[in-house]
N, C-alpha and C positions, 0 to 999 in steps of 0.2 A: 842748730848744727845739722847739716845735711847727713842723712844716713848713708852708709856705704855697704857694699856687697859683703855677704857672709864669706869669711876666710877659713881655710882649713884649720888654722891654729885656734879658731874660736871653739872648736870641739872640746878643747881643754880649758876653756873659760867657763863652760857650762857647770853650774852647781846643781846638785840634786838633794832635795829635802825628803828623806825617806824614813820609813818605819815609825810613823807618828803614833804616840800614845797620848790620850786626851783624858784629863781628869773628869770624873762623873758630873761635877758641877759645871763644867764647860769653861772654867776660868783659865786653865793653863794646858798647854800642849808641849810635848817633849819629843824631839825627833833627832835623827842623824843627818848632819849636813856633809855631803861628799863633794870634794873638789880635787882637782889634779895639781900636783906639784911637779913641774917639769924638771926642776933641779934634782929633786930626789928620785925622779922617775917612778912615781907611784901615786896611787889615789890616797888621799887623806880623809879620815872620817872622824868627826867630832860631834858631841852632844850639844844641842841648843834648846833653849826654853823660849816659848812664845806666850806672852800675856795677851789673851784674847780681848781683854777689856781696854788696856792702854795701847795695844798694838806693838808693844816693845818686844824685840827679839834680842837675845843675848846668848853668847856661848857659855856652856858649863864646863867644857873640857878643851884642851888645846894641844894634846900630845899627837893627835892625828891618827890614832890607832884605837878608837873607841867605837863600839857598835852595840846593836841590840839593847836599846833602852827598855826597861820594863818597870812600871810603876808598882809599888806595893799596893795591896788591897785598900789601905787607908790613905794612899797617895802622899805619905809622909817621907818616903824613901824612893830612890831611883837606883835600881841595879842595872849594870851593864857589863859587857865584855870588853876587855882591853888586853893588848899584847905588849904591855910595857916591859922594857928591859929584856926583850927576847926571851921571856919565860913562858911563852905559849899563852893561849887565851885563858884568862882567869876572870872570875866574877868580882866586880867592884861594887860597893854600895855607897851611895851619896845621901846623906841626911839633908833632906830639903827644908827642914825646919831649923836645925841648928847650924847648917852650913859647914864649912871646913873641907878638908881633903877627903876624897873617897877612900874607903878602907877595903882591902883585898880579903876575900875569903880563902883560906888556905886549902885549896883542893890539890890532891896529888896529881890528878890528871888534867890535861888541857881540856877545857870545856867547849863543847860544840854548840849547845843551845840550853836554855833554862826557862823555868817558870816559878812564880811564887806559889807557896801553899796558900789556901784560902784564908787562914788565920794571920798570914804575914809573918809567921815566926821562923819559917824555913824556906829553903829554895831547893827545888828538884832540878837537877841538870843531866845532861847526856854527855858521855865521854866514850872514846874508843879504848877498850881494855882487852886483856888476854882472857878468854872465856873458859879455858880448859884446866883440868886437875894437874897435879904435879907430875903424874906418871905418863902424861900425854906424849905421843910421838906423832909427827906430821904424816907419816905414811909407813906402811909395812916395808921393812928393809932399809929404813933411814939409818944414817950413821949414829952411833951412840952419842948421847947428850945433845942430839939436834933439837929435841923438844926444849931442853933448858936454854939453849942458845936463842931459839926463836922467842921464847917467853921473855927473856931479858931484852931482846931487841924490840919486842912489842911494848914493853914497859917504858923503854927509853923514848920510843917514838911517841907514846901516849902522853908523856910528861910535857912535850912541846918545848922543852928547854933547848935552845939552839947550842949553847956552849957545851952541854953534855953530849949532844949528838955529834958535834965536830970533834971532840976529844975522845970519843968512844973507840975502843979497840975490838969491839964485838964484831965477829964475822957477819957481814950484812948480805950474805947470799940469800936470794929470795927462793922460797919453796912454794910452789903453786899446786894446790889440790882442789880449789873451788872452781866451779864453772864461771862465776862472775867474780873476778879477782882484782879488778882495777876500775877506776872512774876518771874520766877526763876532768881536769882541774884539780883532782885530788891526788892521783897517782895510784900506786899499788897498795892494796889493803893490808897485805901481810896476813897475820893471824888475828888481827883485832876485830872485835864486834862492838857495836854501839849499844851501851846500856845506861840505865838510869841510876842516879845517886841522889841522896837527900842530905842536906847540911843545914845546920841552924844558921840563920841570918843574923849573927851577932856582930854588932859594930864595935862593942867594947869588951875586952877580956880582962880578967884579973890574973896577975902573976904570969905563969907560963901556960895557963890553960888556953887551949885553942879549940874551936869547934871542929869536929871530925865528921867526915861523910860516911854514910851507910848505903850500901848497894841495895837497890830494889828489884832490878830485873837481872836475869841470869840466862845462860845457855849459848849454844853455838848458832845464834841467829842475831839479827839486828832489830832493835826497837827505836825508831826515830822518836823524837820528843812527843810524849803523850800529854794528856790533860787530867787534872785532878778533880774529883767530884766536889761539889760545893760543901758536903759534909766533911770533906778531908780524909775520908776512909779509903778511897779507891783511886788508883792510877789506871786510866784507860790508855792502852797503847795498841798500835797496829804492828802486825808482823806475822810471818809464816814459819811455824815451828816444823820445818822440814830440812832435808839435807841441802837442796838447791832451790830456795824460794824463787829465784829468777826464772827458772824453767816453768814453774807452775804459774807465775805471774799473778799472784794473789796475795792478800794480806787479810788475815783475820783480825778481829778486835779482842783483846784480852784485858782482863781486870787483874791487877796486882794489889794485894792488901798493902797499904802504906806502912802498917805495923810490922810487916814481913810475913812470908808464907808463900805457898804455892799459887801460881796464877790460875784463873778460872776463864775458860773460853766463853766469851759473851756473844760473839756474832761470828758465824761461819760464813765467810765471804765467797763469792764466785770469781771475784777479780780484785784488783788493787783497791785498798781502802785507806783513807787518811783521816785520823781523828781531827776534828776542828774545834769542838768545845762542848761542854756540858751546858744545858739550860740552867738559868739561875736557881730554879726550883728543884733541880736534880732529876727531873722526870724523863729528860731526853738527852741523847748524845747526837750532836750534829756531826756528820762525816761526809766526805766527798769520795766517790767511788764509781766504778762502772761494772758491767756484768761480763766483760771480757769476750763478748760475742765477736768483736772485730779487733781483738787485741788492742794495740795502742791507738787504733783508729776509733775505738768505742768512745762515745760521749760520756764525759765525767759529769755525773749528776750530784746534786745536793740532797742529802737524805737525813731524816730524823729516825733514830732508833729508840723506841719506848723502852725504858729500863727500869721503871718504878717497881713493877711486879717482880722482875728478876732480882733486884736488890733486896726486896722484902724476903724472898726465899732464901737468899744468902744469909741475911741477918737472922733468919729462923734456924739456921744450921744446915740447910739442905743445899745440894748443888743442882740447880735447874739445868734443863736441856738448853744447849746453845741456840740462840735466836738465828733465824735465817732471813733470806731476802723477802719471805712472805710476811715478816713482821715489820718491814721497813716502810716508812712513809716518804715516797720520792716527791720532793718539792718542785722539781724542774722538768719532769718527763715531757709534759705537754709543750714546753717551749723549744725543744730540740736545739738547745744552745748549751755550750759547756761552761762549767764552773770556772771562775777565774777571770783575769783581765783579757782584753782583746789585744789588738796590735798596740805596741808601745815602743818606747825608745830602745836603744841598744841595751844588751844585758848589763853593762856596767852601771846603768841608771836604774836597773830594776830593784824591786824590794817593797815590801809593805803588806798590809793587812787586806785580805779579800773576803773576810766574813767576821761577824761579831753579833753578840746578843744585846739587846736593850729591853730589860724586863722580859716579857714573854714574846717579844718580837725578835725574830732572827733575820739579820740583814746579811746579804751576800752579793757577790758580783757574778755576772754572766758576761761572756763574750758574745757579741751580736754583730755580725757583718763587719768584723774588724775593730769594733769599738768595745770598750769596757762600759758596762752599764750596771746600775744598782737596783737590786730587788729586795723585797722582804716578805716574810711569811708569818702570819699570826694564826695560831691554831690550824695550821695546815693549809690556809688560804694564801696563795702566792700572787703577787702582782708587782709591777715595775714601780720603783720609787723615783728614779732619776735616769734620764737619758737625754742627750742633746746632740742634735745634728752637727757633723763636722768636727767633733772633738771626742776625746776618749778619756774615761776614768781609769786611773792606774792603781789607786788604793783609796781607802777611806777610814774614818773613825767616827764614833757616835758618842753623844753625851746627852744630858737632859736639855741641852739647848740647841740640838740639831745635829748636823753632819759636817764633818770636814772632809773635803774631796780633793784628791790630787788629780789635776786635770791638765791635759796636753792637747795640742792640735797641730796640724802641719806647719803653722806659722807662729806657734806659741810654745815656749819652753815650759816644762811642767812646774806648776806652783800649786800651793794649797789654797782652797777657797772654802768659805763658810757658807753653808746652805742653811738658812734660818727663815722659817715662815715664808718659804717660797722665793726668798731673795738670795742671790749669789754674790759674795764679796770676797776679793782676793785678800789673803792674810799673810802670805809670805811673799818676799820680793827680792829673792837672792839673784835673779837673772834680769831684773829691770834694767840695769845699766847696759847690758849687752843687747837686750831687745831694742833699747832706744838708739843704740849706735848702728845697728845693722838693718839693712833692708832684706826682707825675706821674699821668697819666690811666690808668685801667684800660682794657684793650683786649682784643680777642679776634679770632682769625682766623675768617673766614667762608667757607663753601663753599656754593655754590648753582649753579643751572643757568640758562642763557639761556632766556627764554620763547620765543625764536624757533625754536630747533631743539634744545634740550636740551644744548647745549655746557657741560661742567663749567667753573666759574669760581671765582676766589678774590678775596677782599677782606679788608679790616681795618676794624673798627669800634671807635672810641674812645668811652668813656663820659664824660659831663660830670662836672665836679667836683661832689662832694657829691650824687651821684646818689640820687634817691629814686624807687623804682619805682612809686610811686602818682601821679607827675606825668608830664606830657607835655613833651617838649623839642624845640627847633628842631634842624635837621640842616644841617651844613656838608659838602657833597659836593665833594671835591677830586679833580680829574682830572689825571693826570700828563702830561708832555710826550712828545715822540718823533715819531711814535706808539710807537717801539720803546724806550720807557722802561719802568719797572716800579716798583711799590711792593713792599717787602719788610719783613721784621722788623728795621727800622732806625728810629733816632730821627728824627722828623719835626717840625720846629719849628712849622709851621702847625697840625698836628694837635694838638700839645700846647697851643698858645695858644688855639685855639677851644674845645677841651675845658675848659680852665680858665675860659673865659668862659660856660660853661653850654650848650655845643652838643654834640650827638652829631657825631662826625666820621667820614665814610665815605670810605674809599680802595678803589678797585677796579682790577683788572687786566683790562681788556677785551681782546678779540682785537686783535692788533697789538702787545700788550705782548711783551717779550722774556723769555727764561729758561723758557718753557713749551714749547719745541720750535719748529722752523722752520715747520711748517704753521700753528701758532697765530700766529706772528709775522707771516706773510705773508697771513693770512686777509682783511685789509681792503685789500690793495694794489689800487689803481686802483678803489676803491669805498668811499671814506671816508664816514662818516655813515650806514652801513647796519648791519652786524652789530655794530660797536662801539657804536653808538647803542642798539641793542637790549640789549646786554650791560650798558651803564651803567644803563638803566632797570630791568633785572632785578635789578641790585644794589641799586638804590633800593628796589624792592619787598621784597627780602629784608631790608633794614634796617628798613622799616616794619612787617614782620611781627613784630618784637620786641614791638610794642605800646607802646613807650615814646616814639615820635616822633610829633609832630603833623604829619600829612600836608599841612596848609596852611602850614607853616613850614619848607619845604625851600629851601635856598640852594645855589648852585653856583659854583665858581671853578676856572679852569684856566689854565695858562700855556703858550704855544707851541702844540703840538698840542692841549693842554688848552684854550687860548684859542680854537682853531678849534672845538673841541667846545662851548665856552661860547656862541659865536655860533650854531652849528648847533642846539643844544638850544633857544635862544631863538626860533628860527624853526620848530621842529618840535613843541614841547610847551609846555603851560602849567602844568606840575607844579611848577615852582620859582617862589617868590614874588619873587625878585630874583636876578640873575646878574652876575658879574664876570668879564670876560675879559681876560687879560693877554697881551701880545705875540701878538695874535690873527692868524689868517689868515681873511680874509672872502671872498676871491676867489681861487680856485686859478689862474685865468688870469692875473690881475694879479700874483700872487706869483711866477710863473715868472720875471719879470724883476727882481724885488726881492731874491730870496734869494741867499745865497752858496753854496747847495748845489743849483743848478739841475738837475743830472742826476738827483739823488735824487728831487726833486720831480717831474720829468717821468715818472719811473717810477711813483712812489707815487700821484700825482694821477690818472694814467691817460690821459696824452696831452699834446698840445702846443696852445698857445692859438690857433694858426691853423687848427685842425681844424674850426672851424665851431660854430654855435650849439647843435648837438645833442651836443657833446662831453661827456665825463665831467667835465671841469673846470667846465662850467656846471652840470650836474646836481648836483654835490657841493659847490657853493659857497653858503655862507649868504647872500650878497648876492643871489642869485637869488630868495630867498624872504623878502626884507626886509619885504614888506607883511604877512607873517603874524606878526611880532613883537608880542607883547602883554606880555611880561615886561620890567620896568625893567632896563636894562643899563648897567653901568659898564665903560668901556674904559681900560686902563692900557698904556702903551707907552713904551719907551725911544726917544728921538729919533734915536739913532745905530744902532738895531737893523738889522743886516745879514743876519740869519737870516730873520726875518719882518718885512719892512719896515713902518715906521709908516704907510705909505700904505694898508695893509690896515685899520687903525683909522680913518684919515681917511675913506675912501670909505664904510665901513659907518656911521660916525657921520653923515656928511652925508646919506646915504640915509635913516636913521632920523629924523633931524631934519626932513628934507623931508616925511616921512610923518607927522610929528607924534607920534612915539613918545617914550617916556621913556628918554633916553640921555644920558650924560655921558662926556667923553673927558678923560683926564689924561695929560699928556706929561712925561716925565722928561728934562731936558736932559743931554746927554753920556753917556747910558747906552746900552750895547749890549744884546744879547738877555737877558743875565743882569746884574742890577744889581750894581755894585761899591761904590757910596757907601753907608756905613751909614745916613746920613740917609734915603736913598731906600728902603733895605730896610725900615726902620721905618715910613716913610710908607706903603708899599705895604699892609702888614697893618692898620695903623691905619685906612686909607681903606676897605679891604674890610670891616673889622668895622663901622665907622660906617654904611656903605651897607646892610649886612644888618640892623643894629640898627634903623635907621630904618624899614625895610619890615616888620621883625618886629613892631614896636610900632604900626605904621600900621593904623588900623581899616579893615576891609574895605569 
């Protein structure tokens, strides 16, 4: 059967095998399979088992709301989170030896994340809870009993039970006292803080007896999920014990006794730190972090913290001095590449493991020139384990029998492959049918230099379907978000769709993109719209130099930072026939108060809005140059966006309308920064395509 071109509806036929757990003997793997149900208008997630010997894959759950599979240390049980019956996320445990239905652990709070204790007898989980004493009041001069009201509201929200929330008569007025009080995709925090609890992992109970949870961490600060020492005595968590951690932009490492007691400061950090894992022998803690020199533009390194002597002093009854960066072994400094994956699929397909121990070997991922690669370190010696041209690693797992790698490329949907003794074999096949039906775009990597200063740059050019070199084609220029995002050798839905519709598609990594070194990443800090603007137009010139593109039919779209750049390009150049900006930033000063990442913006934008009319925030804002816009502009925005608030689109739309420019604004109800509803995901690309097609066919 002849293959046909990629359709927009195919984006919801794509299945993603994520968050894979592999048994130590290499026989079985367990993972989450994510797929879209258009009738229910949501993504469904269920657990699957893969037998690496027979190759058989089978589902373990079918309700469509299961995630975070976690194997017990002896691999006889599989715990996972599920939101069955609208009761909020709860932990379920499936006995892999006896079979039967999964049993729910009776936690009071909705669970955010969890891990097994090393002995497999208990589970430590995180939940958002009310952190204050009974006599707490939200602020001086608050109404009487306001603290009690907010405490009850926090408990109700923390339970995650939909029915109780809908029937509640509690006054839901929000009281804001924190600097960082909301998060895109989450909403308003209220008074809740994330803390750790431990509960026995009992599958069977006698009579009315049920396991009860015990809180391990406390205080008016957050502790995202930590890691337990191999001996089972200590919980290591990251967090900043201060009034406004987000302003300091740092996270220390703390040790909490599992048996209960006061925390001990283990590592005094100078920047953000995230606990990854303990070494199996308990001598090291692996963590990811950076030194905050360039704020969010700083490269995140992989570090080992020697803790054996520290733990010995604690066991002897003394409290040792906290370790500092002088005690840290940086495994990745010489590579100048950030920890984590490189360019990958859209966020809805993201998820998985990016570091893991195997005996005394620590394995981890680095992003390198847009691609995810695999490294390992043994006794402090670091080297590359796996990289491959023109494809990208998204996640991995290890066992005694090798590596399982989640791999994608521009014309290959992500699947898991078994790397064993140098040979790579595909082991999941959830997208084989779609791959067999569709023809995907021919593409090529592009290398060029910026016309401004000769900076070497990288991009990707996708060729239109049924390409004929005797013809001229329109160009769809797609700009990534961030600005510390990146395009890599990975499957891109928008690129495949527009190529199938007869467009060349251009993806460029301008300065500000990650995985090209720290200096490259911070090159546009406090000066957006300068070097990055020049880099993007240099990439456009490089694409036009092929001779196959009509220079009068160039179109541009970007989301988030790409949306900023859409507005900026509309004010600075006439080279695009039409532009579409999504989740835009039009005024840097305005966005200071709209965004959930205020401190990052304060640094990246180059100042604070009260600094005056000559500030960088005014100079780098598209709104400042609204009168110069001559290109038709379509603005798309989620009404609940907390990263780049919709007021950015509103104020730019009003300005352009007042000036008599060609502009349309489209608002998506209930959507945050990244769209979740399949209906809206389809509408977004249909609308962009229709906008560009109209101006493509419009006579000059």
